[in-house]
N, C-alpha and C positions, 0 to 999 in steps of 0.2 A: 235332389242335391247329390253331387258326385261323392263317391266313397273312396277313401285313400287307404291302402293297405300298408301296415307297418310290420316289419319282421318281428318275430317273438324275441330274438336276442337283443334287438335294439330297444324294445319296450322294457325288457328286464334290466338292461344297463341303465336306462333312464330312471326306472323305478328305484333301483339300488342307490343311485346318486341322490335322488330326492329324499329317500328315507334316511340316508346318513347325513343329510344336510350339506352335501358336497356340491360345489358348482361343477357342472359337467364339463364345460369347455374352458372355464377361466384358468384352471391350472395349466392346461396345455398352452394357452396363449401366454401365460406368465413365463413358462419354460422357454418358449420361442424368443421372447423379449430378452430373457436372461442369457440365452445362448448367443444372441446377436451382440449383446453388450460385451460379453466375455470375449467373443471372437474379435471384436474391434479393439478391445484392450490389448489382447495378445499381439495383434497386427501392429498396433501403434507402438508398443514396446519394441517389436522387431524393427520397425522403421527408425525409431529413435536411437537404437543402438548402432545403427549404421549411418549416422549423421556426423559430418565434420571431417571426412577423409580428404577433401580437397580435389586432387586430381591424381591420375595414375596412368601408367603405360604397361603393356604386357606383350609377351610373345606367346602365341597360342597355336597348338597343333589341332587341326580339325580332321577327325577320322570318320569317313563315310563308309558305312558297312551295309551291304545288301542282305537279302533274306538268306542267301547261301553262305554268308560270312566273308565274301570277297571285299577287300578294302581298297579305298583310295584316300590319299593323304593330301591335305592342303596346309600351308603355313601362312599365318596372318599376324598382323600387329593390331593391337587395340588400344585406343586412347579414350579416356573418360574424364569428364569434368562435372563436379558437383556444383549445382546452381542454387543460390539462396532464393527461396520463395518460388521455385519452379522445379521441374523435373531435371534429371541428369542429361548431359549431352554425351554421345559416344560416337566414335569413328573406328571403323574396321577396314584395314587395308590388306589385301591379299598379295602375297609375295611369290608363292609357288602353289601349283606348277605353272608352266608357261601359259596355259590356256586361260587362266584366271588372273595372271599377274597384272597388277594395276587396278583391278576392280576394287571398288570402295563403297562402303555403306555408311551413311550418316543418319543419326537419329537424335532428334530433340524431343525428349519426353516432357509431358505436361501433366500436372496433377488432375486437372478437370477438363481442359480443352483437348481436342484431337491431337495426337502426336504427329510431328512432322518427320517424315522419313524420305531419304533419297538414295538411289542406287546408281553408281557410275560404272559403265561398262566400256573399257577402252577399245574393244573390238568395233564398236559403232561410234566411239568418241561422243558419247551422249550421257547426260544425267537425267534419270527418270524419277519423278516423284511417285512414291508408293501411295496409291489412293486408299482411303479408309476401308473400302469394301474388299480390297486385295490383301490386307494385312494378315489374313489367316493363311495366305499362301506360303510355300516353302522358301526359306532363306537360302539362296545359293545351292539349291538342290539337296539341302540337308533336312533332317527331321525337326529342326527348329523352324518355327514360323516367324514372320516379320514381327508380329506382336510379342513374341517371346523375347525380342531383343530390346524391349523398352525397360526403363527402370520401374521398380516396384513403387506404386503410388496408392495411398489409402483410398482416395476418392474414386478410384477405378473399379472398386469392388463393394459388394455387400458381404459382410463376414458373418459366419456362424460357427461357434465352437461345437464340435461333435463329441469328442471323448479324449481321454488320455490313452496313449498306446506306445509300446516300445518298438523302435526300429533302429537298425544299425547299432544295437546294443545300448541305446540311450532312450530315456523316457521323453515322449514328445506330446505336445498339444496337437490335436488333429483339427484343422480348420477348413471349413468349406468357404470358397470364395466365388461369388457370382459376379461375372463381369458386367459393368454398367454399359459398356459399348455394345450397341446393337449389331455392329458389324464383326464382333469377336467371333472367331471360329469355334469357341467353346461355350457349352451351356453352363459349365462350372469347372472349377479346379478344386482339388482337395490337397492340402499341404500338411506335412508333418514337420513341426517346428520344435527343436529340442528345448527343454525347459530351462536348462542352465544358461545357455548362451544365445538362445533364440536364433539358431542357425537352421536353415531349411535342410532337411535330410532327404525328403522325397516329395514330389508333386505328381498327382494324377490329373490328367487332362481328359475331359469328357466332351464328345462331339455334340452337335445339335440334337442328335437322337438320344442323348443321355447314355451313350455307350462309351466305355473306356477306349480312348484313342491312343494316348501316349503316357509314358511314365518317365519322369526325370528323377535321377538319383544324383546326389551331391556327396562327394567324399574327399578324403585327404585334405581336411581343412588346415590352413596355416594362419597364424596370428601375425598381423602387421601393426606397427605403431602402438603395440601393447593394447590394442583395443578392437581392431577390425579383423574379423574372420573371413577368409576367402577359400572356397573349394578349389583344389588343384585339378579336380576331374569332375566334369558334368557329363552324364550319359543320358541321352534322350532315346528311349526305346519306343518304337511304334508298335503297339500291341495288335494292330490290325493288318500290317503288312510284313512284320518281321524285320524291317530295316531299323538301323540305329545310327546315331551320330555321337561321337565323343568330342568334347572340347577339353584339351589337356593344356594346362597353363605351365609353360616352361620357365618363364621369367615374369616377375611382377615388381614394379617399383611405384612408390607414392611420392607426391610432392616433387614432381619433375619440372614444374613451372609452366604447365599448359594454361592457356587462356581461352576466352570465348572466340578469339580470332582464329584459333586452330580448328574450330568447328563450324566455320562459315561454309555455306553450300558452294561458294565460288572456289573453295580450296580443292574440291574433288577433282576437277580436271587438270590440276597442276601437280597432283600426287605422282610419285614414282616409287 
């Protein structure tokens, strides 16, 4: 009969658990379940607090920064539409500089189905659909990926509460989010969500090798319609290359009268 060796520490731990009448693995399993339930509760509250805003328009400055600190600047307009029982729709139109003027990116987010995304490039007068396996690629040469440009949907992740921690001077819930999409470029993200307003303060993005890839920080929050908080500065820092991208909101308006027709894919080639 074959013999199996068991390490002395493992035997001692098992013996202590049995002598004290404690279930050796059950507590750990219960903690995992509890952390997942709490993580989902926090994410659900975060989503609920950002429901009902309707539609919006903004003017945004995109600042691309290389590892040496050299900068290039782009100006763009963003349109967004909240959709009942579905994900948000968004449209980004580039106005400056000349080499990207007229380029446009359209995204239809979905809670459970694959997101629909298209990129129009005037230089080739063509609209290109972004395939699922390519959504981890860089958005217009920035440190944001195409998948980062979708709306936050609960069904896209499995959540786990990790701990409470202070960041940016406020106490936050720290939540692990595991993407459900097999084509995601991330193995996980870790989000710091403040306890008072459920605003994201920071997100860490980990690559498929479980190494820290990027860090997003959100700051200069402003309150709109007495209910909805929006950061005026988003900074995505690539921890592996030293590059970064800032999104600076210069103007933002809500309830401007946008409808689903403004987010039809056929609109892309008619934009100016």
